[in-house]
BALOBA-1460 file (C-alpha; in Angstrom, 3 decimals):
// residues 152
<rec num="1" residu="x" x="-166.980" y="-76.574" z="21.906"/>
<rec num="2" residu="x" x="-169.067" y="-73.418" z="22.425"/>
<rec num="3" residu="x" x="-172.023" y="-72.922" z="20.145"/>
<rec num="4" residu="x" x="-172.401" y="-69.484" z="18.480"/>
<rec num="5" residu="x" x="-175.622" y="-67.563" z="18.931"/>
<rec num="6" residu="x" x="-177.677" y="-67.534" z="15.678"/>
<rec num="7" residu="x" x="-177.252" y="-63.744" z="15.207"/>
<rec num="8" residu="x" x="-173.471" y="-63.966" z="15.646"/>
<rec num="9" residu="x" x="-173.271" y="-66.952" z="13.296"/>
<rec num="10" residu="x" x="-175.224" y="-65.062" z="10.619"/>
<rec num="11" residu="x" x="-173.039" y="-61.949" z="10.981"/>
<rec num="12" residu="x" x="-169.888" y="-64.054" z="10.560"/>
<rec num="13" residu="x" x="-171.372" y="-65.667" z="7.440"/>
<rec num="14" residu="x" x="-172.218" y="-62.223" z="6.023"/>
<rec num="15" residu="x" x="-168.506" y="-61.524" z="5.503"/>
<rec num="16" residu="x" x="-167.459" y="-64.896" z="4.093"/>
<rec num="17" residu="x" x="-168.280" y="-66.356" z="0.689"/>
<rec num="18" residu="x" x="-170.215" y="-63.287" z="-0.429"/>
<rec num="19" residu="x" x="-170.082" y="-61.351" z="-3.683"/>
<rec num="20" residu="x" x="-170.423" y="-57.699" z="-4.563"/>
<rec num="21" residu="x" x="-173.915" y="-56.842" z="-5.869"/>
<rec num="22" residu="x" x="-175.542" y="-53.889" z="-7.608"/>
<rec num="23" residu="x" x="-177.011" y="-51.790" z="-4.791"/>
<rec num="24" residu="x" x="-174.419" y="-52.728" z="-2.145"/>
<rec num="25" residu="x" x="-172.954" y="-49.892" z="-0.091"/>
<rec num="26" residu="x" x="-169.178" y="-50.107" z="0.375"/>
<rec num="27" residu="x" x="-166.237" y="-48.128" z="1.693"/>
<rec num="28" residu="x" x="-162.793" y="-48.159" z="0.073"/>
<rec num="29" residu="x" x="-159.618" y="-48.159" z="2.176"/>
<rec num="30" residu="x" x="-156.151" y="-47.483" z="0.728"/>
<rec num="31" residu="x" x="-153.605" y="-49.560" z="2.626"/>
<rec num="32" residu="x" x="-150.082" y="-48.065" z="2.400"/>
<rec num="33" residu="x" x="-149.745" y="-47.498" z="-1.329"/>
<rec num="34" residu="x" x="-146.501" y="-46.624" z="-3.100"/>
<rec num="35" residu="x" x="-146.354" y="-43.359" z="-1.142"/>
<rec num="36" residu="x" x="-146.935" y="-45.075" z="2.221"/>
<rec num="37" residu="x" x="-150.227" y="-43.260" z="2.917"/>
<rec num="38" residu="x" x="-153.285" y="-45.072" z="4.243"/>
<rec num="39" residu="x" x="-156.862" y="-43.921" z="4.656"/>
<rec num="40" residu="x" x="-160.429" y="-44.127" z="3.409"/>
<rec num="41" residu="x" x="-161.453" y="-42.863" z="-0.028"/>
<rec num="42" residu="x" x="-163.736" y="-39.935" z="0.698"/>
<rec num="43" residu="x" x="-165.721" y="-37.272" z="-1.103"/>
<rec num="44" residu="x" x="-165.390" y="-33.632" z="-0.177"/>
<rec num="45" residu="x" x="-169.114" y="-33.507" z="0.531"/>
<rec num="46" residu="x" x="-171.610" y="-31.418" z="-1.402"/>
<rec num="47" residu="x" x="-169.150" y="-28.608" z="-2.096"/>
<rec num="48" residu="x" x="-166.826" y="-30.479" z="-4.470"/>
<rec num="49" residu="x" x="-167.132" y="-33.499" z="-6.769"/>
<rec num="50" residu="x" x="-163.588" y="-34.770" z="-6.238"/>
<rec num="51" residu="x" x="-162.497" y="-37.787" z="-4.209"/>
<rec num="52" residu="x" x="-159.399" y="-38.128" z="-2.103"/>
<rec num="53" residu="x" x="-157.809" y="-40.429" z="0.430"/>
<rec num="54" residu="x" x="-158.144" y="-38.941" z="3.902"/>
<rec num="55" residu="x" x="-154.589" y="-39.632" z="5.081"/>
<rec num="56" residu="x" x="-154.410" y="-40.654" z="8.707"/>
<rec num="57" residu="x" x="-158.149" y="-40.159" z="9.210"/>
<rec num="58" residu="x" x="-159.378" y="-43.449" z="10.591"/>
<rec num="59" residu="x" x="-158.597" y="-47.099" z="10.054"/>
<rec num="60" residu="x" x="-160.684" y="-50.208" z="9.399"/>
<rec num="61" residu="x" x="-160.889" y="-50.666" z="13.195"/>
<rec num="62" residu="x" x="-161.720" y="-47.011" z="13.880"/>
<rec num="63" residu="x" x="-163.470" y="-45.233" z="10.949"/>
<rec num="64" residu="x" x="-163.248" y="-41.430" z="10.556"/>
<rec num="65" residu="x" x="-165.869" y="-39.112" z="12.077"/>
<rec num="66" residu="x" x="-167.378" y="-38.278" z="8.660"/>
<rec num="67" residu="x" x="-167.625" y="-41.936" z="7.607"/>
<rec num="68" residu="x" x="-170.778" y="-41.184" z="5.562"/>
<rec num="69" residu="x" x="-168.533" y="-39.330" z="3.075"/>
<rec num="70" residu="x" x="-166.612" y="-42.622" z="2.664"/>
<rec num="71" residu="x" x="-169.642" y="-44.715" z="1.600"/>
<rec num="72" residu="x" x="-170.381" y="-45.563" z="-2.035"/>
<rec num="73" residu="x" x="-173.344" y="-47.408" z="-3.596"/>
<rec num="74" residu="x" x="-172.543" y="-49.835" z="-6.431"/>
<rec num="75" residu="x" x="-174.633" y="-49.023" z="-9.534"/>
<rec num="76" residu="x" x="-174.698" y="-49.922" z="-13.215"/>
<rec num="77" residu="x" x="-173.098" y="-47.251" z="-15.405"/>
<rec num="78" residu="x" x="-175.580" y="-44.457" z="-16.080"/>
<rec num="79" residu="x" x="-175.895" y="-42.443" z="-19.272"/>
<rec num="80" residu="x" x="-175.606" y="-38.656" z="-19.098"/>
<rec num="81" residu="x" x="-175.398" y="-37.354" z="-22.689"/>
<rec num="82" residu="x" x="-178.890" y="-35.801" z="-22.826"/>
<rec num="83" residu="x" x="-178.711" y="-34.475" z="-19.258"/>
<rec num="84" residu="x" x="-175.326" y="-32.887" z="-19.898"/>
<rec num="85" residu="x" x="-176.468" y="-31.329" z="-23.181"/>
<rec num="86" residu="x" x="-179.618" y="-29.936" z="-21.545"/>
<rec num="87" residu="x" x="-177.654" y="-28.549" z="-18.585"/>
<rec num="88" residu="x" x="-175.085" y="-26.897" z="-20.888"/>
<rec num="89" residu="x" x="-177.684" y="-25.381" z="-23.232"/>
<rec num="90" residu="x" x="-179.887" y="-24.241" z="-20.351"/>
<rec num="91" residu="x" x="-176.956" y="-22.488" z="-18.706"/>
<rec num="92" residu="x" x="-175.974" y="-20.766" z="-21.984"/>
<rec num="93" residu="x" x="-179.607" y="-19.852" z="-22.697"/>
<rec num="94" residu="x" x="-180.033" y="-18.295" z="-19.234"/>
<rec num="95" residu="x" x="-176.777" y="-16.345" z="-19.545"/>
<rec num="96" residu="x" x="-177.554" y="-15.343" z="-23.141"/>
<rec num="97" residu="x" x="-174.184" y="-16.501" z="-24.466"/>
<rec num="98" residu="x" x="-173.791" y="-18.683" z="-27.519"/>
<rec num="99" residu="x" x="-177.065" y="-20.600" z="-27.308"/>
<rec num="100" residu="x" x="-178.792" y="-20.943" z="-30.669"/>
<rec num="101" residu="x" x="-181.757" y="-22.832" z="-29.211"/>
<rec num="102" residu="x" x="-185.238" y="-21.453" z="-28.790"/>
<rec num="103" residu="x" x="-187.636" y="-22.273" z="-25.932"/>
<rec num="104" residu="x" x="-189.180" y="-25.179" z="-27.858"/>
<rec num="105" residu="x" x="-185.834" y="-26.881" z="-28.485"/>
<rec num="106" residu="x" x="-184.774" y="-26.325" z="-24.871"/>
<rec num="107" residu="x" x="-188.049" y="-27.932" z="-23.780"/>
<rec num="108" residu="x" x="-187.320" y="-30.961" z="-26.021"/>
<rec num="109" residu="x" x="-183.850" y="-31.276" z="-24.476"/>
<rec num="110" residu="x" x="-185.422" y="-31.165" z="-21.007"/>
<rec num="111" residu="x" x="-187.811" y="-33.991" z="-21.926"/>
<rec num="112" residu="x" x="-184.912" y="-36.051" z="-23.335"/>
<rec num="113" residu="x" x="-182.879" y="-35.460" z="-20.154"/>
<rec num="114" residu="x" x="-185.812" y="-36.524" z="-17.956"/>
<rec num="115" residu="x" x="-186.328" y="-39.648" z="-20.073"/>
<rec num="116" residu="x" x="-182.625" y="-40.498" z="-19.825"/>
<rec num="117" residu="x" x="-182.807" y="-40.147" z="-16.034"/>
<rec num="118" residu="x" x="-185.883" y="-42.404" z="-15.911"/>
<rec num="119" residu="x" x="-184.057" y="-44.998" z="-18.040"/>
<rec num="120" residu="x" x="-181.081" y="-44.857" z="-15.649"/>
<rec num="121" residu="x" x="-183.425" y="-45.406" z="-12.684"/>
<rec num="122" residu="x" x="-185.161" y="-48.292" z="-14.473"/>
<rec num="123" residu="x" x="-181.801" y="-49.925" z="-15.278"/>
<rec num="124" residu="x" x="-180.754" y="-49.610" z="-11.622"/>
<rec num="125" residu="x" x="-183.975" y="-51.238" z="-10.393"/>
<rec num="126" residu="x" x="-183.644" y="-53.998" z="-13.012"/>
<rec num="127" residu="x" x="-180.023" y="-54.749" z="-12.057"/>
<rec num="128" residu="x" x="-180.491" y="-54.374" z="-8.262"/>
<rec num="129" residu="x" x="-179.067" y="-57.446" z="-6.506"/>
<rec num="130" residu="x" x="-177.154" y="-58.817" z="-9.523"/>
<rec num="131" residu="x" x="-173.672" y="-60.145" z="-8.738"/>
<rec num="132" residu="x" x="-170.779" y="-58.054" z="-10.113"/>
<rec num="133" residu="x" x="-168.596" y="-60.196" z="-12.380"/>
<rec num="134" residu="x" x="-164.879" y="-59.608" z="-12.909"/>
<rec num="135" residu="x" x="-164.436" y="-57.201" z="-15.845"/>
<rec num="136" residu="x" x="-167.813" y="-55.515" z="-15.382"/>
<rec num="137" residu="x" x="-167.763" y="-51.720" z="-15.485"/>
<rec num="138" residu="x" x="-169.721" y="-50.240" z="-12.594"/>
<rec num="139" residu="x" x="-170.446" y="-46.832" z="-11.157"/>
<rec num="140" residu="x" x="-169.783" y="-46.011" z="-7.508"/>
<rec num="141" residu="x" x="-172.282" y="-43.417" z="-6.361"/>
<rec num="142" residu="x" x="-171.331" y="-41.616" z="-3.177"/>
<rec num="143" residu="x" x="-173.966" y="-41.652" z="-0.513"/>
<rec num="144" residu="x" x="-173.103" y="-37.917" z="-0.455"/>
<rec num="145" residu="x" x="-174.278" y="-37.485" z="-4.119"/>
<rec num="146" residu="x" x="-171.034" y="-37.940" z="-6.149"/>
<rec num="147" residu="x" x="-170.777" y="-40.535" z="-8.967"/>
<rec num="148" residu="x" x="-167.614" y="-42.427" z="-9.938"/>
<rec num="149" residu="x" x="-167.008" y="-44.867" z="-12.768"/>
<rec num="150" residu="x" x="-164.968" y="-47.956" z="-11.901"/>
<rec num="151" residu="x" x="-163.867" y="-50.980" z="-13.878"/>
<rec num="152" residu="x" x="-163.780" y="-54.137" z="-11.768"/>
């Protein structure tokens, strides 16, 4: 019986008996759903925040040319309430429509949004490497910027 080279043996083991972890980078492939279409789940890049299945663009044996748009990082679910409120108020303040906030309040919202982002980053670092359990809600962050919420 032929003996496998150590590198080949390790690469074979990497795809057997492993679990999904926070921080892993994955791709998602739709295999002939109810409509018969197959393809990789992909973002539309930096222009759009939607995802779609690129029908007929690649297969597991031959990935599409823009495979980077098909890669997602597994993350814990982030919080966005303060960031969203700051973004909305800042936009209204700049356009002069409907914002009742003064510069001081807008500054406080900015600080809250920055703190929320720091807490999200801290939570990611704390959870990095943890195994994803069945039933855990996760966030799939596109390597091309986009964020998705998923329930495993």
